[in-house]
C-alpha positions in Angstrom: -4.8 -0.8 48.6 -7.3 1.3 46.7 -4.4 3.3 45.1 -2.8 0.1 43.9 -6.2 -1.0 42.4 -6.6 2.3 40.6 -3.0 2.1 39.2 -3.6 -1.4 38.0 -6.9 -0.5 36.3 -5.3 2.5 34.6 -2.3 0.4 33.3 -4.7 -2.2 32.0 -6.7 0.4 30.2 -3.6 1.9 28.6 -2.4 -1.5 27.4 -5.8 -2.3 26.0 -6.2 1.0 24.1 -6.2 0.7 20.3 -3.0 1.9 18.7 -3.3 5.3 16.9 -2.6 6.4 13.4 1.1 6.4 14.1 1.2 2.7 13.9 -0.2 2.6 10.4 1.8 0.4 8.2 4.3 2.0 5.8 2.7 2.3 2.3 3.7 -0.4 -0.1 2.8 -1.6 -3.6 3.2 -5.0 -5.1 2.7 -6.4 -8.6 0.6 -9.5 -8.0 0.1 -10.5 -11.6 1.8 -9.5 -14.9 -1.1 -10.5 -17.2 -3.2 -8.6 -16.7 -0.9 -6.2 -14.8 -2.4 -6.1 -11.3 -1.1 -3.8 -8.6 -2.0 -4.2 -4.9 -1.4 -1.3 -2.5 -1.6 -1.2 1.3 -0.7 1.1 4.2 -2.3 4.1 2.7 -4.6 6.5 4.5 -8.3 5.3 4.5 -10.1 7.1 1.7 -6.9 8.5 0.2 -6.8 9.2 -3.5 -3.8 7.3 -4.9 -2.3 7.9 -8.4 -0.7 4.7 -9.6 1.8 5.1 -12.4 3.4 2.0 -14.1 6.2 2.0 -16.7 6.4 -1.1 -18.9 8.3 0.8 -20.7 5.2 2.9 -21.8 3.7 5.0 -19.0 0.2 4.2 -17.8 -1.7 6.0 -15.0 -4.8 5.3 -13.0 -6.2 7.0 -9.9 -7.9 4.9 -7.2 -9.3 5.4 -3.7 -7.8 3.4 -0.8 -10.4 1.5 1.2 -11.1 2.0 4.9 -8.1 -0.3 5.6 -5.8 1.7 3.4 -5.7 -0.9 0.6 -6.4 -0.9 -3.1 -6.2 -3.1 -6.1 -5.9 -1.8 -9.7 -5.7 -3.6 -13.0 -3.9 -2.2 -16.1 -4.8 -3.9 -19.4 -1.4 -3.4 -21.0 0.9 -5.6 -22.9 4.1 -6.5 -21.1 7.1 -8.2 -22.8 9.0 -10.9 -21.0 12.3 -9.0 -20.9 10.8 -5.7 -19.5 11.3 -4.1 -16.1 8.0 -3.0 -14.5 8.2 0.1 -12.3 5.3 1.1 -10.1 4.9 4.4 -8.2 1.9 5.1 -6.1 1.4 8.6 -4.7 -1.4 9.5 -2.4 -3.0 12.9 -2.0 -2.2 12.9 1.8 1.5 12.3 1.3 1.7 8.5 1.2 4.2 7.2 -1.4 5.3 3.7 -2.3 7.4 2.2 -5.2 8.1 -1.2 -6.5 10.2 -2.6 -9.3 9.7 -6.0 -10.9 12.9 -7.2 -12.7 12.6 -8.7 -16.2 11.9 -12.4 -16.5 14.0 -13.3 -19.5 14.3 -17.0 -20.4 17.8 -18.5 -20.9 
């Protein structure tokens, strides 16, 4: 009976343990606004320095630091034409990498 209780408590403790770093979300970037060009990143390591490069078609770069939850928000004050593809590459100094492409929004 005592062994059963010990096993039950151990299993409950294992189930309740917080998930480790392995369960960290895969890094991703999203363009949330086009004017001003706003890029949101998540899934990076906490405190990771992230170099964000956008091509619109000119190349613009900024370096930001991910917060304690691995997120960042960066604003580029650049002119974007309607029929331009926006490419974003975010590379962290701890190996995280994410890309995104926003297709052109040309009117008919």
